[in-house]
OpenMM code with the backbone's topology and positions (N, CA, C; nanometers):
from openmm import Vec3, app, unit

residues = "MET ASN ARG LEU ARG GLU LEU ARG GLU ASN ARG ASP LEU TYR GLN LYS ASP LEU ALA LYS ILE LEU ASN MET SER GLN THR GLY TYR SER GLN TYR GLU THR GLU THR ASN ASP ILE PRO THR GLU ILE LEU LYS LYS LEU ALA SER PHE TYR GLY VAL SER ILE ASP TYR LEU LEU TYR CYS THR ASP GLU ARG LYS PRO TYR PRO LYS SER ILE ILE HIS SER LYS GLU LYS ARG PRO".split()
positions = [
    Vec3(-2.3791, -1.1519, -0.0119),
    Vec3(-2.2781, -1.0690, 0.0352),
    Vec3(-2.1352, -1.1274, -0.0207),
    Vec3(-2.0410, -1.0458, -0.0427),
    Vec3(-1.9110, -1.0838, -0.0605),
    Vec3(-1.8403, -1.1728, 0.0331),
    Vec3(-1.7757, -1.2834, -0.0203),
    Vec3(-1.7290, -1.3791, 0.0574),
    Vec3(-1.6351, -1.3333, 0.1684),
    Vec3(-1.5332, -1.2341, 0.0960),
    Vec3(-1.4282, -1.2007, 0.1898),
    Vec3(-1.4880, -1.1043, 0.2600),
    Vec3(-1.5605, -1.0341, 0.2918),
    Vec3(-1.6481, -0.9636, 0.3379),
    Vec3(-1.7033, -1.0463, 0.4873),
    Vec3(-1.7536, -1.1613, 0.4348),
    Vec3(-1.8554, -1.2431, 0.5169),
    Vec3(-1.7726, -1.2964, 0.6108),
    Vec3(-1.6259, -1.3402, 0.5603),
    Vec3(-1.5555, -1.4250, 0.6532),
    Vec3(-1.4863, -1.3241, 0.7481),
    Vec3(-1.4350, -1.1936, 0.7051),
    Vec3(-1.3793, -1.1242, 0.7909),
    Vec3(-1.4689, -1.0779, 0.8936),
    Vec3(-1.5999, -1.0597, 0.8588),
    Vec3(-1.7111, -0.9975, 0.9378),
    Vec3(-1.7167, -1.1277, 1.0861),
    Vec3(-1.7062, -1.2594, 1.0409),
    Vec3(-1.7425, -1.3835, 1.1263),
    Vec3(-1.6278, -1.3891, 1.1956),
    Vec3(-1.4789, -1.3185, 1.1821),
    Vec3(-1.4366, -1.2912, 1.2675),
    Vec3(-1.3934, -1.1722, 1.3557),
    Vec3(-1.5121, -1.0774, 1.3151),
    Vec3(-1.4941, -0.9452, 1.3797),
    Vec3(-1.3592, -0.9107, 1.3810),
    Vec3(-1.3445, -0.8744, 1.2315),
    Vec3(-1.2431, -0.8110, 1.1952),
    Vec3(-1.2734, -0.6800, 1.0862),
    Vec3(-1.1662, -0.5970, 1.0998),
    Vec3(-1.1930, -0.4601, 1.0132),
    Vec3(-1.1206, -0.4911, 0.8944),
    Vec3(-1.1293, -0.4056, 0.7770),
    Vec3(-1.0365, -0.4051, 0.6783),
    Vec3(-0.9096, -0.3837, 0.7080),
    Vec3(-0.9007, -0.2780, 0.7928),
    Vec3(-0.7590, -0.2254, 0.8212),
    Vec3(-0.6868, -0.3677, 0.8984),
    Vec3(-0.7691, -0.4265, 0.9809),
    Vec3(-0.6855, -0.5491, 1.0052),
    Vec3(-0.6398, -0.6490, 0.9226),
    Vec3(-0.7376, -0.6794, 0.8123),
    Vec3(-0.6809, -0.7705, 0.7104),
    Vec3(-0.5902, -0.6869, 0.6221),
    Vec3(-0.5673, -0.5494, 0.6100),
    Vec3(-0.4717, -0.5080, 0.5363),
    Vec3(-0.3216, -0.5153, 0.5921),
    Vec3(-0.3436, -0.4677, 0.7273),
    Vec3(-0.2357, -0.5327, 0.8062),
    Vec3(-0.1494, -0.6393, 0.7966),
    Vec3(-0.2517, -0.7430, 0.7967),
    Vec3(-0.2160, -0.8832, 0.7896),
    Vec3(-0.1380, -0.8837, 0.6290),
    Vec3(-0.1935, -0.8445, 0.5570),
    Vec3(-0.1422, -0.8512, 0.4326),
    Vec3(-0.0546, -0.7823, 0.3547),
    Vec3(-0.0167, -0.6603, 0.4792),
    Vec3(0.1059, -0.5829, 0.4362),
    Vec3(0.0414, -0.4955, 0.3302),
    Vec3(-0.0707, -0.4278, 0.3443),
    Vec3(-0.0971, -0.3461, 0.2221),
    Vec3(-0.2070, -0.2329, 0.2556),
    Vec3(-0.2770, -0.1551, 0.1982),
    Vec3(-0.3100, -0.0419, 0.2769),
    Vec3(-0.4615, -0.0795, 0.2760),
    Vec3(-0.5708, -0.0112, 0.3573),
    Vec3(-0.6878, -0.0651, 0.3740),
    Vec3(-0.7847, -0.0388, 0.2523),
    Vec3(-0.7404, 0.0895, 0.1682),
    Vec3(-0.8157, 0.1178, 0.0393),
    Vec3(-0.7953, -0.0101, -0.0457),
    Vec3(-0.6382, -0.0756, -0.0376),
    Vec3(-0.6198, -0.1643, -0.1575),
    Vec3(-0.6995, -0.2886, -0.1106),
    Vec3(-0.7149, -0.3271, 0.0074),
    Vec3(-0.7822, -0.4431, 0.0509),
    Vec3(-0.9421, -0.4445, 0.0230),
    Vec3(-0.9759, -0.3205, 0.0640),
    Vec3(-1.1260, -0.2793, 0.0428),
    Vec3(-1.1557, -0.3060, -0.1117),
    Vec3(-1.0642, -0.2633, -0.2462),
    Vec3(-1.1055, -0.2778, -0.3696),
    Vec3(-1.0993, -0.4378, -0.3874),
    Vec3(-1.0465, -0.5187, -0.3249),
    Vec3(-1.0886, -0.6660, -0.3273),
    Vec3(-1.2154, -0.7078, -0.2897),
    Vec3(-1.2465, -0.6455, -0.1897),
    Vec3(-1.3931, -0.6866, -0.1096),
    Vec3(-1.4865, -0.6506, -0.2267),
    Vec3(-1.4588, -0.5201, -0.2647),
    Vec3(-1.5781, -0.4663, -0.3337),
    Vec3(-1.5773, -0.5117, -0.5142),
    Vec3(-1.4500, -0.6007, -0.5278),
    Vec3(-1.4531, -0.6612, -0.6510),
    Vec3(-1.4109, -0.5525, -0.7721),
    Vec3(-1.3592, -0.4517, -0.7195),
    Vec3(-1.2802, -0.3290, -0.7666),
    Vec3(-1.1746, -0.3885, -0.8460),
    Vec3(-1.0947, -0.4378, -0.7531),
    Vec3(-0.9341, -0.4976, -0.8181),
    Vec3(-0.9650, -0.6355, -0.8098),
    Vec3(-0.8943, -0.7271, -0.9075),
    Vec3(-0.8675, -0.8678, -0.8599),
    Vec3(-0.7673, -0.8704, -0.8091),
    Vec3(-0.7726, -1.0243, -0.7255),
    Vec3(-0.6693, -1.0520, -0.6303),
    Vec3(-0.5590, -1.1124, -0.6774),
    Vec3(-0.4362, -1.0640, -0.6731),
    Vec3(-0.3182, -1.1207, -0.6757),
    Vec3(-0.3277, -1.2809, -0.6532),
    Vec3(-0.2623, -1.3579, -0.7213),
    Vec3(-0.2747, -1.5255, -0.6527),
    Vec3(-0.1873, -1.5394, -0.5153),
    Vec3(-0.1017, -1.4665, -0.5028),
    Vec3(-0.0212, -1.4677, -0.3773),
    Vec3(-0.1033, -1.4112, -0.2386),
    Vec3(-0.2076, -1.3176, -0.2566),
    Vec3(-0.2908, -1.2661, -0.1823),
    Vec3(-0.4034, -1.3617, -0.1532),
    Vec3(-0.4451, -1.4263, -0.2354),
    Vec3(-0.5221, -1.5285, -0.2619),
    Vec3(-0.4780, -1.6453, -0.1804),
    Vec3(-0.3829, -1.7145, -0.1934),
    Vec3(-0.2906, -1.7895, -0.0940),
    Vec3(-0.3047, -1.7694, 0.0744),
    Vec3(-0.2755, -1.6195, 0.0703),
    Vec3(-0.2780, -1.5896, 0.2330),
    Vec3(-0.3838, -1.6013, 0.2706),
    Vec3(-0.4884, -1.5272, 0.2142),
    Vec3(-0.6244, -1.5141, 0.2953),
    Vec3(-0.6907, -1.6629, 0.2852),
    Vec3(-0.6833, -1.7802, 0.1770),
    Vec3(-0.7147, -1.9000, 0.2009),
    Vec3(-0.6553, -1.9493, 0.3208),
    Vec3(-0.5241, -1.9233, 0.3221),
    Vec3(-0.4738, -1.9758, 0.4850),
    Vec3(-0.5337, -1.9469, 0.5860),
    Vec3(-0.5267, -1.8065, 0.5641),
    Vec3(-0.5997, -1.7453, 0.6884),
    Vec3(-0.7101, -1.8012, 0.7556),
    Vec3(-0.8065, -1.7773, 0.6526),
    Vec3(-0.9307, -1.8388, 0.6808),
    Vec3(-0.9480, -1.9999, 0.6719),
    Vec3(-0.8830, -2.0566, 0.6437),
    Vec3(-0.8870, -2.1701, 0.6182),
    Vec3(-0.9673, -2.2511, 0.5120),
    Vec3(-0.9771, -2.1792, 0.4238),
    Vec3(-1.0907, -2.2216, 0.3036),
    Vec3(-1.0086, -2.2192, 0.1780),
    Vec3(-1.0716, -2.2997, 0.0877),
    Vec3(-1.0070, -2.3249, -0.0361),
    Vec3(-1.0070, -2.1867, -0.1463),
    Vec3(-0.9348, -2.1421, -0.2362),
    Vec3(-0.9203, -2.0533, -0.2899),
    Vec3(-1.0327, -2.0504, -0.4211),
    Vec3(-1.0915, -2.1843, -0.4471),
    Vec3(-1.2067, -2.1771, -0.5267),
    Vec3(-1.3328, -2.1324, -0.4376),
    Vec3(-1.3214, -2.1637, -0.3119),
    Vec3(-1.4167, -2.0943, -0.2390),
    Vec3(-1.4244, -1.9586, -0.2248),
    Vec3(-1.3116, -1.9010, -0.2221),
    Vec3(-1.2925, -1.7379, -0.2428),
    Vec3(-1.3369, -1.6790, -0.3803),
    Vec3(-1.3049, -1.7702, -0.4704),
    Vec3(-1.3643, -1.7170, -0.6047),
    Vec3(-1.4982, -1.7847, -0.6529),
    Vec3(-1.5843, -1.8211, -0.5550),
    Vec3(-1.7185, -1.8582, -0.6106),
    Vec3(-1.7160, -1.9503, -0.7070),
    Vec3(-1.5966, -2.0689, -0.7144),
    Vec3(-1.5981, -2.1936, -0.7791),
    Vec3(-1.6462, -2.3135, -0.7277),
    Vec3(-1.6917, -2.2713, -0.5901),
    Vec3(-1.7388, -2.4016, -0.4826),
    Vec3(-1.8020, -2.3395, -0.3779),
    Vec3(-1.9167, -2.4133, -0.3292),
    Vec3(-1.9607, -2.3472, -0.2094),
    Vec3(-1.8824, -2.4236, -0.0681),
    Vec3(-1.8184, -2.5484, -0.1095),
    Vec3(-1.7533, -2.6005, -0.0145),
    Vec3(-1.6467, -2.5191, 0.0384),
    Vec3(-1.6175, -2.4772, 0.1776),
    Vec3(-1.5325, -2.3884, 0.2519),
    Vec3(-1.3861, -2.4830, 0.2484),
    Vec3(-1.4165, -2.6000, 0.2878),
    Vec3(-1.2965, -2.6961, 0.3531),
    Vec3(-1.1681, -2.6700, 0.2108),
    Vec3(-1.0485, -2.6463, 0.2822),
    Vec3(-0.9493, -2.6289, 0.1739),
    Vec3(-0.9036, -2.7738, 0.1473),
    Vec3(-0.8595, -2.7913, 0.0196),
    Vec3(-0.8176, -2.9372, -0.0422),
    Vec3(-0.6781, -2.9777, 0.0098),
    Vec3(-0.6864, -3.1203, 0.0267),
    Vec3(-0.5658, -3.1476, 0.1022),
    Vec3(-0.4318, -3.1437, 0.0335),
    Vec3(-0.3215, -3.1213, 0.1244),
    Vec3(-0.2085, -3.0727, 0.0433),
    Vec3(-0.1651, -3.2484, -0.0400),
    Vec3(-0.1230, -3.1978, -0.1789),
    Vec3(-0.0891, -3.3106, -0.2880),
    Vec3(0.0454, -3.3368, -0.2232),
    Vec3(0.0553, -3.4954, -0.2431),
    Vec3(0.1846, -3.5648, -0.2086),
    Vec3(0.3000, -3.4945, -0.2755),
    Vec3(0.2920, -3.4682, -0.3820),
    Vec3(0.4008, -3.3777, -0.4336),
    Vec3(0.4514, -3.2852, -0.3682),
    Vec3(0.3519, -3.1921, -0.3313),
    Vec3(0.3886, -3.0462, -0.2519),
    Vec3(0.4186, -3.0964, -0.1150),
    Vec3(0.3793, -3.2180, -0.0343),
    Vec3(0.4488, -3.2310, 0.0735),
    Vec3(0.6034, -3.2748, 0.0729),
    Vec3(0.6341, -3.3553, -0.0555),
    Vec3(0.7596, -3.3955, -0.0490),
    Vec3(0.8548, -3.3184, -0.0755),
    Vec3(0.8191, -3.2087, -0.1790),
    Vec3(0.9109, -3.0619, -0.1997),
    Vec3(0.9643, -2.9943, -0.0454),
    Vec3(0.8636, -2.9814, 0.0457),
    Vec3(0.9051, -2.9486, 0.1720),
    Vec3(1.0003, -3.0161, 0.2430),
    Vec3(1.0025, -3.1490, 0.2241),
    Vec3(1.0883, -3.2247, 0.3146),
    Vec3(1.2475, -3.1981, 0.2776),
    Vec3(1.3262, -3.2174, 0.4097),
    Vec3(1.4880, -3.1748, 0.3854),
    Vec3(1.5387, -3.2827, 0.3037),
] * unit.nanometer
topology = app.Topology()
chain = topology.addChain("A")
for resn in residues:
    res = topology.addResidue(resn, chain)
    for name in ("N", "CA", "C"):
        topology.addAtom(name, app.Element.getBySymbol(name[0]), res)
């Protein structure tokens, strides 16, 4: 099964729910699940954050769901 679909269904959500969260059409989101269209980086970031998984997991590069820890450099950039 497609990972996006599996993650969505595990939360009892519909495609239209994710489309609304991502501010896009249900048809556009459906094309990501069916792998008709590639997922833009910004959408991948939002999906990974929403589901609490790594982008690599969404892209089938790993079977490990756990997201990577934030880097020290990234953390310092956000400090005032």
